[in-house]
Backbone as CSV, one residue per row, in Angstrom:
resi,resn,N_x,N_y,N_z,CA_x,CA_y,CA_z,C_x,C_y,C_z
1,MET,2.092,53.267,237.255,3.143,52.481,237.894,4.299,53.403,238.235
2,ASN,4.866,53.210,239.331,5.969,54.015,239.806,7.206,53.779,238.935
3,THR,7.828,54.864,238.453,8.994,54.728,237.576,10.220,54.210,238.324
4,ASP,10.248,54.356,239.645,11.379,53.823,240.409,11.485,52.305,240.253
5,TYR,10.332,51.630,240.189,10.347,50.186,239.984,10.902,49.839,238.612
6,ARG,10.510,50.597,237.611,10.997,50.331,236.240,12.504,50.579,236.133
7,VAL,12.984,51.630,236.754,14.415,51.922,236.713,15.185,50.811,237.434
8,LYS,14.687,50.357,238.561,15.341,49.262,239.282,15.329,47.989,238.430
9,HIS,14.238,47.751,237.739,14.119,46.609,236.836,15.175,46.698,235.734
10,LEU,15.347,47.874,235.159,16.366,48.071,234.122,17.770,47.824,234.676
11,GLU,18.024,48.266,235.899,19.333,48.039,236.511,19.590,46.547,236.706
12,MET,18.572,45.809,237.129,18.716,44.368,237.313,18.989,43.683,235.974
13,LEU,18.271,44.081,234.958,18.475,43.493,233.630,19.873,43.793,233.114
14,GLN,20.339,45.006,233.305,21.678,45.371,232.841,22.751,44.567,233.561
15,THR,22.557,44.294,234.831,23.504,43.471,235.583,23.554,42.052,235.019
16,ILE,22.413,41.502,234.697,22.360,40.153,234.121,23.022,40.137,232.751
17,ILE,22.759,41.125,231.934,23.353,41.201,230.596,24.880,41.276,230.703
18,ALA,25.378,42.080,231.623,26.831,42.188,231.805,27.422,40.867,232.278
19,ARG,26.730,40.172,233.158,27.224,38.885,233.654,27.254,37.848,232.540
20,LEU,26.222,37.806,231.709,26.200,36.867,230.586,27.320,37.164,229.601
21,SER,27.566,38.423,229.355,28.649,38.800,228.454,29.997,38.342,229.005
22,GLN,30.206,38.502,230.295,31.452,38.059,230.936,31.576,36.540,230.872
23,GLN,30.491,35.831,231.095,30.528,34.374,231.017,30.882,33.907,229.613
24,SER,30.348,34.568,228.610,30.655,34.227,227.225,32.144,34.411,226.947
25,PHE,32.706,35.496,227.440,34.136,35.753,227.270,34.966,34.673,227.966
26,THR,34.559,34.283,229.157,35.258,33.243,229.906,35.202,31.906,229.182
27,VAL,34.054,31.578,228.609,33.896,30.330,227.867,34.843,30.297,226.673
28,ARG,34.989,31.393,225.987,35.908,31.443,224.843,37.346,31.203,225.295
29,GLY,37.731,31.792,226.396,39.077,31.582,226.918,39.323,30.139,227.319
30,TRP,38.349,29.541,228.007,38.480,28.144,228.395,38.541,27.234,227.173
31,SER,37.790,27.560,226.155,37.786,26.756,224.931,39.177,26.700,224.323
32,VAL,39.783,27.844,224.146,41.120,27.896,223.550,42.132,27.202,224.456
33,THR,42.044,27.426,225.749,42.985,26.822,226.685,42.870,25.299,226.694
34,LEU,41.666,24.792,226.815,41.476,23.342,226.894,41.867,22.644,225.601
35,VAL,41.506,23.219,224.470,41.891,22.628,223.194,43.404,22.650,223.038
36,SER,44.041,23.707,223.449,45.504,23.797,223.368,46.178,22.743,224.239
37,VAL,45.661,22.535,225.436,46.229,21.529,226.334,46.071,20.133,225.738
38,ILE,44.880,19.816,225.250,44.650,18.503,224.635,45.546,18.336,223.420
39,PHE,45.627,19.363,222.625,46.469,19.334,221.430,47.925,19.080,221.813
40,ALA,48.434,19.767,222.814,49.821,19.604,223.241,50.075,18.216,223.816
41,LEU,49.138,17.709,224.599,49.316,16.384,225.191,49.384,15.291,224.132
42,PHE,48.491,15.349,223.169,48.448,14.284,222.174,49.546,14.399,221.125
43,THR,50.025,15.590,220.856,51.136,15.702,219.904,52.445,15.265,220.539
44,ALA,52.542,15.331,221.872,53.763,14.896,222.554,53.831,13.381,222.702
45,GLN,52.696,12.715,222.513,52.661,11.263,222.659,53.184,10.579,221.410
46,SER,53.284,9.287,221.480,53.805,8.514,220.346,52.849,8.575,219.156
47,GLN,53.368,8.265,217.996,52.599,8.361,216.756,51.454,7.356,216.682
48,ASP,51.531,6.226,217.370,50.465,5.235,217.282,49.175,5.682,217.961
49,ARG,49.191,6.754,218.730,47.968,7.292,219.347,47.596,8.646,218.759
50,SER,48.149,8.969,217.624,47.989,10.308,217.067,46.576,10.608,216.570
51,GLU,45.765,9.582,216.289,44.398,9.860,215.844,43.548,10.429,216.976
52,LEU,44.026,10.298,218.211,43.301,10.848,219.356,43.301,12.377,219.360
53,ILE,44.104,12.972,218.484,44.113,14.437,218.383,42.714,14.964,218.048
54,LEU,41.914,14.137,217.388,40.555,14.550,217.028,39.668,14.723,218.260
55,LEU,40.080,14.184,219.405,39.329,14.404,220.639,39.323,15.872,221.041
56,ALA,40.255,16.639,220.544,40.292,18.070,220.854,39.107,18.807,220.239
57,LEU,38.423,18.163,219.290,37.228,18.783,218.701,36.081,18.851,219.707
58,ALA,35.998,17.871,220.602,34.875,17.821,221.548,34.768,19.079,222.408
59,PRO,35.818,19.487,223.105,35.643,20.705,223.914,35.408,21.950,223.068
60,ALA,35.988,21.996,221.873,35.756,23.159,221.006,34.275,23.267,220.670
61,TRP,33.667,22.151,220.338,32.248,22.170,219.963,31.330,22.317,221.169
62,ILE,31.705,21.728,222.297,30.886,21.880,223.508,30.874,23.341,223.964
63,PHE,32.053,23.954,223.998,32.114,25.360,224.399,31.453,26.263,223.364
64,TRP,31.441,25.867,222.099,30.745,26.612,221.055,29.251,26.652,221.379
65,GLY,28.692,25.498,221.715,27.275,25.452,222.077,26.974,26.274,223.313
66,LEU,27.856,26.211,224.292,27.660,26.981,225.520,27.746,28.480,225.255
67,ASP,28.684,28.889,224.416,28.811,30.298,224.059,27.571,30.776,223.298
68,GLY,27.075,29.940,222.403,25.839,30.277,221.687,24.659,30.403,222.625
69,TYR,24.601,29.541,223.628,23.532,29.599,224.613,23.578,30.916,225.389
70,TYR,24.779,31.299,225.826,24.914,32.569,226.545,24.505,33.754,225.669
71,LEU,24.898,33.724,224.395,24.528,34.830,223.510,23.023,34.866,223.271
72,SER,22.390,33.706,223.128,20.938,33.709,222.918,20.215,34.255,224.150
73,LEU,20.685,33.886,225.355,20.088,34.445,226.572,20.316,35.950,226.650
74,GLU,21.524,36.380,226.315,21.830,37.812,226.368,20.915,38.584,225.422
75,ARG,20.690,38.048,224.236,19.800,38.725,223.281,18.382,38.803,223.802
76,ARG,17.913,37.761,224.473,16.562,37.786,225.037,16.455,38.843,226.137
77,TYR,17.467,38.941,226.982,17.463,39.964,228.023,17.543,41.361,227.421
78,ARG,18.281,41.513,226.345,18.359,42.826,225.700,17.003,43.237,225.105
79,ARG,16.281,42.258,224.539,14.938,42.568,224.031,14.015,42.998,225.165
80,LEU,14.090,42.303,226.287,13.270,42.683,227.437,13.677,44.057,227.955
81,PHE,14.976,44.325,228.005,15.472,45.628,228.445,14.892,46.725,227.560
82,ALA,14.940,46.516,226.238,14.403,47.514,225.308,12.907,47.715,225.522
83,SER,12.197,46.634,225.777,10.756,46.728,226.003,10.442,47.499,227.286
84,VAL,11.168,47.224,228.343,10.944,47.932,229.614,11.322,49.400,229.473
85,ALA,12.435,49.664,228.780,12.853,51.053,228.580,11.825,51.812,227.748
86,GLN,11.288,51.164,226.727,10.249,51.800,225.899,9.006,52.080,226.730
87,GLN,8.640,51.133,227.567,7.477,51.309,228.434,7.697,52.456,229.415
88,LEU,8.910,52.606,229.903,9.228,53.685,230.830,9.135,55.038,230.130
89,GLN,9.593,55.095,228.867,9.552,56.356,228.113,8.119,56.767,227.781
90,THR,7.297,55.799,227.444,5.934,56.135,227.042,4.974,56.170,228.217
91,ALA,5.435,55.709,229.389,4.595,55.637,230.586,3.348,54.823,230.334
92,SER,3.499,53.771,229.528,2.390,52.893,229.187,2.321,51.730,230.169
93,PRO,1.120,51.410,230.656,1.005,50.294,231.582,1.085,48.931,230.885
94,SER,0.993,48.890,229.555,1.083,47.608,228.861,2.540,47.204,228.717
95,GLY,2.784,45.964,228.342,4.153,45.490,228.162,4.531,44.518,229.253
96,PRO,5.820,44.332,229.461,6.253,43.361,230.469,5.820,43.778,231.868
97,HIS,5.524,42.787,232.671,5.191,43.060,234.059,6.448,43.501,234.795
98,PRO,6.281,44.260,235.845,7.470,44.676,236.597,8.289,43.465,237.041
99,PHE,9.574,43.549,236.815,10.561,42.558,237.221,10.464,41.225,236.475
100,ASP,9.828,41.214,235.286,9.989,40.064,234.406,11.470,39.983,234.074
101,MET,12.022,38.780,234.039,13.461,38.689,233.903,13.964,38.092,232.593
102,ILE,13.094,37.705,231.684,13.573,37.258,230.376,12.450,37.426,229.368
103,SER,12.842,37.788,228.165,11.879,37.949,227.090,11.564,36.571,226.523
104,ASP,10.311,36.250,226.365,9.928,34.949,225.824,9.630,35.086,224.345
105,SER,10.525,34.546,223.524,10.322,34.611,222.078,9.446,33.469,221.606
106,GLY,9.298,32.429,222.420,8.492,31.291,222.027,9.252,30.264,221.205
107,GLN,10.485,30.584,220.791,11.273,29.670,219.977,12.720,29.649,220.480
108,PRO,12.961,29.046,221.653,14.310,29.094,222.231,15.353,28.357,221.392
109,PHE,14.977,27.279,220.727,15.962,26.535,219.933,16.366,27.313,218.687
110,ARG,15.426,28.020,218.100,15.767,28.868,216.962,16.683,30.001,217.398
111,ASP,16.395,30.579,218.558,17.251,31.640,219.096,18.659,31.117,219.363
112,LEU,18.748,29.902,219.910,20.052,29.303,220.190,20.818,29.038,218.898
113,ALA,20.139,28.516,217.882,20.811,28.244,216.602,21.313,29.535,215.962
114,ARG,20.508,30.571,216.003,20.938,31.860,215.445,22.138,32.417,216.200
115,ALA,22.141,32.268,217.503,23.258,32.768,218.299,24.520,31.950,218.048
116,ALA,24.375,30.649,217.872,25.548,29.783,217.680,26.258,30.052,216.357
117,VAL,25.534,30.499,215.349,26.175,30.769,214.055,26.552,32.237,213.885
118,ALA,26.338,33.032,214.922,26.751,34.438,214.861,28.276,34.489,214.740
119,PRO,28.806,35.390,213.928,30.264,35.449,213.744,31.046,35.595,215.047
120,SER,30.514,36.327,216.000,31.229,36.512,217.265,31.323,35.221,218.060
121,VAL,30.409,34.292,217.835,30.420,33.022,218.554,31.115,31.933,217.746
122,ALA,30.848,31.864,216.456,31.337,30.758,215.629,32.796,30.900,215.201
123,ALA,33.376,32.061,215.307,34.738,32.276,214.800,35.775,31.412,215.512
124,ILE,35.788,31.420,216.818,36.812,30.677,217.559,36.671,29.166,217.353
125,PRO,35.474,28.574,217.503,35.376,27.130,217.255,35.702,26.757,215.806
126,ALA,35.366,27.612,214.868,35.681,27.316,213.472,37.188,27.285,213.241
127,VAL,37.901,28.236,213.813,39.356,28.269,213.669,39.984,27.072,214.384
128,LEU,39.520,26.770,215.601,40.055,25.618,216.324,39.797,24.317,215.571
129,THR,38.600,24.173,215.022,38.269,22.973,214.244,39.161,22.856,213.021
130,ALA,39.350,23.956,212.308,40.203,23.939,211.119,41.647,23.586,211.477
131,LEU,42.153,24.129,212.580,43.520,23.820,213.008,43.676,22.348,213.379
132,ILE,42.735,21.832,214.119,42.812,20.437,214.554,42.719,19.492,213.362
133,ILE,41.753,19.700,212.510,41.590,18.826,211.344,42.761,18.993,210.386
134,GLY,43.230,20.214,210.208,44.393,20.444,209.351,45.629,19.745,209.875
135,TYR,45.850,19.848,211.160,46.997,19.163,211.766,46.861,17.658,211.591
136,TRP,45.684,17.134,211.882,45.463,15.703,211.755,45.634,15.235,210.317
137,ALA,45.118,15.986,209.377,45.175,15.578,207.969,46.588,15.654,207.394
138,PHE,47.327,16.676,207.749,48.616,16.887,207.112,49.819,16.349,207.891
139,VAL,49.717,16.275,209.196,50.859,15.825,209.984,50.680,14.388,210.444
140,VAL,49.522,14.078,210.971,49.308,12.778,211.564,49.150,11.689,210.509
141,THR,48.386,11.951,209.473,48.108,10.909,208.484,49.241,10.692,207.493
142,THR,50.240,11.563,207.472,51.349,11.364,206.533,52.498,10.639,207.158
Protein backbone atom coordinates (compact mmCIF):
# COMPACT_ATOMS: atom_id res chain seq x y z
CA MET A 1 0.00 0.00 0.00
CA ASN A 2 1.26 3.42 -0.83
CA THR A 3 2.48 5.30 2.27
CA ASP A 4 1.16 8.59 0.87
CA TYR A 5 -2.38 7.32 1.49
CA ARG A 6 -1.53 6.40 5.08
CA VAL A 7 0.07 9.77 5.76
CA LYS A 8 -2.98 11.55 4.33
CA HIS A 9 -5.18 9.33 6.50
CA LEU A 10 -3.17 10.33 9.58
CA GLU A 11 -3.53 14.01 8.66
CA MET A 12 -7.30 13.62 8.35
CA LEU A 13 -7.50 11.86 11.71
CA GLN A 14 -5.39 14.54 13.38
CA THR A 15 -7.70 17.24 12.02
CA ILE A 16 -10.73 15.46 13.46
CA ILE A 17 -9.02 14.98 16.83
CA ALA A 18 -8.15 18.68 16.99
CA ARG A 19 -11.71 19.66 16.10
CA LEU A 20 -13.17 17.39 18.79
CA SER A 21 -10.80 18.83 21.35
CA GLN A 22 -11.88 22.37 20.40
CA GLN A 23 -15.55 21.40 20.62
CA SER A 24 -14.99 19.97 24.09
CA PHE A 25 -13.38 23.22 25.20
CA THR A 26 -16.28 25.22 23.75
CA VAL A 27 -18.82 23.02 25.55
CA ARG A 28 -17.10 23.67 28.88
CA GLY A 29 -17.23 27.41 28.29
CA TRP A 30 -20.90 27.32 27.35
CA SER A 31 -21.66 25.22 30.41
CA VAL A 32 -20.16 27.74 32.80
CA THR A 33 -21.73 30.68 30.96
CA LEU A 34 -25.24 29.24 30.79
CA VAL A 35 -25.25 28.08 34.39
CA SER A 36 -24.00 31.49 35.50
CA VAL A 37 -26.74 33.27 33.56
CA ILE A 38 -29.46 31.01 34.98
CA PHE A 39 -28.00 31.39 38.44
CA ALA A 40 -27.94 35.20 38.14
CA LEU A 41 -31.48 35.40 36.77
CA PHE A 42 -33.02 33.29 39.50
CA THR A 43 -31.12 34.87 42.37
CA ALA A 44 -32.30 38.32 41.22
CA GLN A 45 -35.93 37.20 41.33
CA SER A 46 -38.16 37.18 44.37
CA GLN A 47 -37.70 34.61 47.11
CA ASP A 48 -40.95 32.75 46.34
CA ARG A 49 -39.39 31.40 43.10
CA SER A 50 -36.01 30.62 44.60
CA GLU A 51 -36.36 26.82 44.31
CA LEU A 52 -36.07 27.30 40.54
CA ILE A 53 -32.33 27.79 41.09
CA LEU A 54 -32.11 24.00 40.83
CA LEU A 55 -32.95 24.35 37.12
CA ALA A 56 -29.36 25.47 36.66
CA LEU A 57 -28.37 21.83 37.21
CA ALA A 58 -29.92 20.80 33.87
CA PRO A 59 -27.49 22.59 31.55
CA ALA A 60 -24.55 21.61 33.75
CA TRP A 61 -25.45 17.95 33.43
CA ILE A 62 -26.44 18.14 29.75
CA PHE A 63 -23.14 19.77 28.83
CA TRP A 64 -21.34 17.21 31.03
CA GLY A 65 -22.80 14.41 28.91
CA LEU A 66 -21.91 16.23 25.71
CA ASP A 67 -18.34 16.83 26.89
CA GLY A 68 -18.04 13.15 27.80
CA TYR A 69 -19.32 12.21 24.36
CA TYR A 70 -16.70 14.38 22.66
CA LEU A 71 -13.94 12.89 24.80
CA SER A 72 -15.07 9.33 24.07
CA LEU A 73 -15.04 10.07 20.32
CA GLU A 74 -11.63 11.72 20.61
CA ARG A 75 -10.24 8.65 22.37
CA ARG A 76 -11.60 6.37 19.65
CA TYR A 77 -9.98 8.50 16.95
CA ARG A 78 -6.71 8.49 18.88
CA ARG A 79 -6.78 4.68 19.02
CA LEU A 80 -7.35 4.56 15.27
CA PHE A 81 -4.56 7.10 14.73
CA ALA A 82 -2.17 4.92 16.76
CA SER A 83 -3.20 1.85 14.79
CA VAL A 84 -2.68 3.54 11.42
CA ALA A 85 0.65 5.00 12.56
CA GLN A 86 1.78 1.56 13.76
CA GLN A 87 0.73 0.04 10.45
CA LEU A 88 2.69 2.72 8.59
CA GLN A 89 5.83 2.02 10.66
CA THR A 90 5.67 -1.73 10.19
CA ALA A 91 4.49 -1.52 6.56
CA SER A 92 1.97 -4.22 7.41
CA PRO A 93 -1.07 -4.62 5.17
CA SER A 94 -3.21 -5.77 8.12
CA GLY A 95 -5.05 -3.34 10.39
CA PRO A 96 -7.49 -0.58 9.57
CA HIS A 97 -8.48 -0.10 5.98
CA PRO A 98 -7.27 3.09 4.34
CA PHE A 99 -9.36 6.07 5.43
CA ASP A 100 -11.32 4.29 8.17
CA MET A 101 -12.45 7.20 10.29
CA ILE A 102 -13.21 5.80 13.75
CA SER A 103 -11.99 2.94 15.87
CA ASP A 104 -14.77 0.52 16.75
CA SER A 105 -14.41 -0.66 20.32
CA GLY A 106 -17.73 -2.49 20.22
CA GLN A 107 -18.84 -0.86 23.49
CA PRO A 108 -19.71 2.80 22.82
CA PHE A 109 -21.75 3.26 26.01
CA ARG A 110 -18.92 1.97 28.17
CA ASP A 111 -16.53 4.32 26.36
CA LEU A 112 -18.93 7.22 26.95
CA ALA A 113 -19.28 6.40 30.66
CA ARG A 114 -15.52 6.20 31.09
CA ALA A 115 -15.06 9.52 29.32
CA ALA A 116 -17.80 11.23 31.35
CA VAL A 117 -16.14 10.36 34.67
CA ALA A 118 -12.67 11.37 33.52
CA PRO A 119 -11.34 14.16 35.77
CA SER A 120 -10.91 16.52 32.82
CA VAL A 121 -14.60 16.16 31.97
CA ALA A 122 -16.26 15.71 35.38
CA ALA A 123 -14.49 18.54 37.23
CA ILE A 124 -16.49 21.49 35.90
CA PRO A 125 -19.97 19.90 36.23
CA ALA A 126 -19.09 18.65 39.70
CA VAL A 127 -18.06 22.12 40.86
CA LEU A 128 -21.12 23.73 39.25
CA THR A 129 -23.40 21.14 40.86
CA ALA A 130 -21.81 21.67 44.27
CA LEU A 131 -22.16 25.46 43.95
CA ILE A 132 -25.79 25.30 42.90
CA ILE A 133 -26.83 22.81 45.56
CA GLY A 134 -24.77 24.62 48.20
CA TYR A 135 -26.38 27.93 47.33
CA TRP A 136 -29.83 26.38 47.34
CA ALA A 137 -29.27 24.56 50.63
CA PHE A 138 -27.71 27.41 52.57
CA VAL A 139 -29.19 30.58 51.11
CA VAL A 140 -32.53 29.68 49.61
CA THR A 141 -33.85 27.25 52.22
CA THR A 142 -32.93 29.43 55.20
